[in-house]
N, C-alpha and C positions, 0 to 999 in steps of 0.2 A: 923270294921267300927268305933267302939268306940275308939280304940287305935289311929286311924288316926285323929279323932277329937281332942283327947287329945294332940297329937303331934302338931297339928296346933295351938291349944290354948296356948301351952307352948312356941312355937317358932314363934308366930305371928309377932313379930318385924322383925325377919329374913325374913319371907315371904314378909312382907311389903317392905323391902329393895330390893326385886327382882322386884317389880312392875315397877320402872323407866326403868331398863334394859330390861325387857320384852316388855314394850310398845315401847321402842326405836327399838328393833329388829323386832317387829311386823310391825311398820309403815315404818321403813327405809329399812328393808331387805326382809320381806316376802310378804307384800301387793303389793309392786312394781313388784314382780315376775309375777303377773298376766298379766302385760303389755309386757311380753316376746312374747306374741302372735303376736306382730308386726313383729317378725322375719319370720312369716309364712304368712304374708299378703302383698298385693300390696297396701302400705299405701297411703291413699288419705286424705289430711287435711280437705277437705270439708265434706267427709263422716265420718271422725273420726276413732278412733281405732276399734270400734266394727262394724262400718258400712263398713269398707274397705273389699275388696274381698280377700279371701284366695288364695294363689298361691303356696301352698305346700312348696317344698324345693328350689324354684326358687331363693330366695335370697341367699341361701347358694351356689348354683351353680354359681350364678353371682359373689359372693365374691371370689371364688377360680378360676374363669375363667378370672378375670381381669389381666392386665399386672403387677399390683402392688402386686398381691397375694404372689408371691414368695419372693418379697423384704420384705414385712411386716412380713411374717413368719420367714424368715432368720434373720432379725434384732431382732425380739422379742425373739426367742429361743436362738439365738447366744449370744446376750448380756446377757441374764439371766443366761445362763450356765457359762459364764465368771464371772459374778457377784457372783454366788454361790461359785465357786472355790476360787476366790480372796478374798471374804469376809471371808470364812472359814480360809484360810491360814493366812491372815493378822490379823484378829480378834483373832484367837487362839494364834498366835505367840506373839502378844502384851500382851494378858492376862497372858501368861506364863512368859514373861519378867517382867511384873509388880510384879507377885508373887515371882519370883526369886529375884528381887530387894528388895522386902519387907522382904524376908527370910534372906537376907544378913544383914539386919538391926536388925534382931533378933525378928521380929514380923510380923504378917500378917495384911494387911490393911483391916480389917473388915468393916471400915467405907467407904461406897461406895460414899458418897455424894460429895467428892472432884472431882469425875469424871463427875458429872452431868454438871457443867459449861463447861467442856471440850467438852462434847457431844453436848451441845447447840451451842457452838461457831462453831463447825464443821458443824452443820446443817445450820447455818446462812450463812457460807461461800459459800455453794452450790448455794445460791440465789444472789450472787454478782459476779458471773463468768464474767459477762459483764465488770466489772471493771478491770478484768485481761486481757480480750481478745479483748477489743475494739481497732479497728485499729488506731484511732486517739488519744485516751486518755488512753488506756489500760496500765496497769503496765508492762506487758511482752514486748510490743512493745517499750514503752517509757522508760522503766527501764532496764530490762535484755538485750534485743537485742541491745539497743542503746549503752550500756556499752561494749558489745561484738563487736560492730561495724558491726552488721548484719542489713539487710534490714527489714523493717516492713512486717509483714505477715497479710494478710486479712483473719483472722480466719474463718469468717462467709461465706466465699465463697470457702473454701478449704476442701472438704470432707475427704481427706486422713488423716487429723489430728484428726477428731472427734471420731473415735472408741477409741482412747487413752484418749481423753478429757472426754468422757462420762464415761468410766471405772474409771478414776481418780476421777472425781467429785462424782460419786456414792459411791466410797469407802470413800472418804473424808466426805461425808454426813453421812454414816452409821457406820463409824469406831468406834465412841464412844459407840453407842448402842450395836454393836456386841461384843466389848471388855467387856462391863459391863456384858452381858449375860455369856460369857465364863469365865470371871474372877470370877463371883459369884459362878460358878461351881468349879473352881480350888481351891478357898479358903475354900470350904466345905469339901475338902478331909482331912481326919485325918492325922495330921503331924506325927503320929506314923509310918506310912508306909515309909515316907522319912527317918526317924531316923533309922529304921531297915535296910533300903537299904543302907544308908551311912555306918552303922556298917559293913555290908557285903561287902563293898568296891565298891558300885555302883557309877559311875561317874554321873555328873549332867545331861548329855544327856541321860544316861541310866535310870535315875529316871523319867525324863520327858516321855521317850518313853514307859517304862514298867509300870509306875504307873499313871502319870497324864492323859495321853491320854486315856488309857483303862477305867479309873474311871469316865471320863466325856464323855464317848462314847454316852450315852443316850442323853445328851444335844446336841452333834454334830449331831446325827441322827435326833432329833426332829427339830432342826434349818434347816437342809438340806431338810427334808420332807416338812416343811412349805414353804420353798423357791421353791421347785419343784412344789408344788401345785399352785404357782403363776407364773409359768414359761411362761404362755401365757398372763401375765399381765405385764405392765411396769409402771414406774414412769412417769406420764404424764408431770409433771413439768420438769423433766430431759430431756425428748425427744422433748418437744414442746416449753417450755419457755426458757430453757437454750440456745438452738440453735437459739432462736428468730424466730422460724417458717420460717427459711430461705429456700427458694425453691431450692437453690444451694446444700443444704445438705440433700435433701429429701431421696436420696438413702441410706444414712447411719443413718438417724434419724427417718424415718417413721416406726412406729410399729403398732400393732393392735389398741392400745388405741388412738394414734394420728389419725389413719385412721378413727376410729369410730367417733371421735370428728369432723373431717373435713366432714365426711359424714352427721352428724347431722346438720351442717351448710348448707348443700346442700339439698334442699327439695326433690330431686328425689331419694336419696339414704338412706333414714331413715330406710327402711326395711332391707337393706343390712347391715347397721350399727348395727341394733339390732341383726341381725343374727351373726355378728362378736362377739358382746358382749356375746351372749348366747353360742356360740362355745367355747370361751376362758374359760367361767365359767364351762361348762360341762367337757371339756378336763382337766382342772385343778383339778376338783373333782375326775375324774377317775384316774388321775395320783397319787393323794394322796392315793386312795384306793389300787392301784396296788403296789406302792412303800412300803406302810405300810404292805401290805400282804407279800411282799418279806422279809422285815425286821422281821416280825413276825415269819416267817418260820426259819430264821437264829437265831434270838435272841428274844424270846417272850417278855422279860422284856424291851427291847429297843423300842418296837413298841408304837405308840401313842395310839392305841386302839386295 
């Protein structure tokens, strides 16, 4: 007991620094969890949260018995799986290319700050998609298609284009972040491995395949697990704001998050919306546990916990 008091007295400044983060997590993450009880109630605004009647799992049954249940699950899981694969391939490839370019110049780019403006500019671009896709004033219609002699396309009423648009915008938005994460892992590899491999006659692709990728495997696994844990969550702005909430695009843009939001705006489906939010949180948590358990069995050191 005495040693604990001594440790606190010595490190009181560090414990004090924990207070803001602890309070944020408490009020923003944990206290609101008590309101998940709405998912098990037939919510009535007049009676309030605690006065509304319990209806068991009826909200969950209603959620999965609606005609939209298959669409929102398909879109949520399908897009996220594509995002995970494409993000890994593009982010890792660009990180390796940057490292190879730096190696050719005889030095590694340990200063990461030059990539930050690049990341910010890419994030900003995702919010000006309308400037590219607007039927009347968009750059694609009035610039690219006009030069090519093609007719204008009404992007916001043509669902067939949007799976490609959403994947492209998502990668454009997160490319800088993913590249920084993978690049920071790549440059941490001891250059001695590459020098030894070069002496042994290993080609550039062989050095990448047998040295770079295996040595950053833990980063790849961690990033993939975190993304899998969010596989039932989507970027609300990407699926709601970017398509301008167009009803014509609902079949290819409606996900669990947008469905929950629309349900909140509708008085009669607040309980179902809460059920959807609880469902995606629990399933995401279980997925992380399962996938981490699988990784732990294969390679204990690569597991998150």
